[in-house]
C-alpha angles and dihedrals in degrees: 000000000000091000090064092057092064097040115130109196102207096041097039111034115205110268096214093091092046112208095346098074091111091068087075083082090080099062092038091055090046092052090050092048091049092054095040094052093045090054100040104039117086093205135026099230109126091001098147094047092054090046091052091046092051091048093051094046095047092047092050092049092049092047091048089053092048089052092048092050092047091051093047093048096048104033112020099040096054089053089060094056111120112228 
C-alpha cells in the first residue's frame, strides 16, 4: 500500500500491463478527440467520423514522434560520442 503513495504515473508506468502500457495512448487520444470535437463543431453531422479521423491522425503523429525519438536516441546520439 505504501508503494502506491509514492507512485509517479508518468515516470513509473503501472506494471500490470507489462510492456504494453503505452497502448493506453489510444483510448486517451480517443477521449480527447471526443471532447474536442464536441466543443469545436457547430453541428453534429458526421461527428463520429471526425472523431475517428482526429483519433487516427493524433495517434499517427504521436507514433511518428516516438519513432523519431527512438531513432535519434539509439542511432544518432551514439555517433556523437567523443572517443
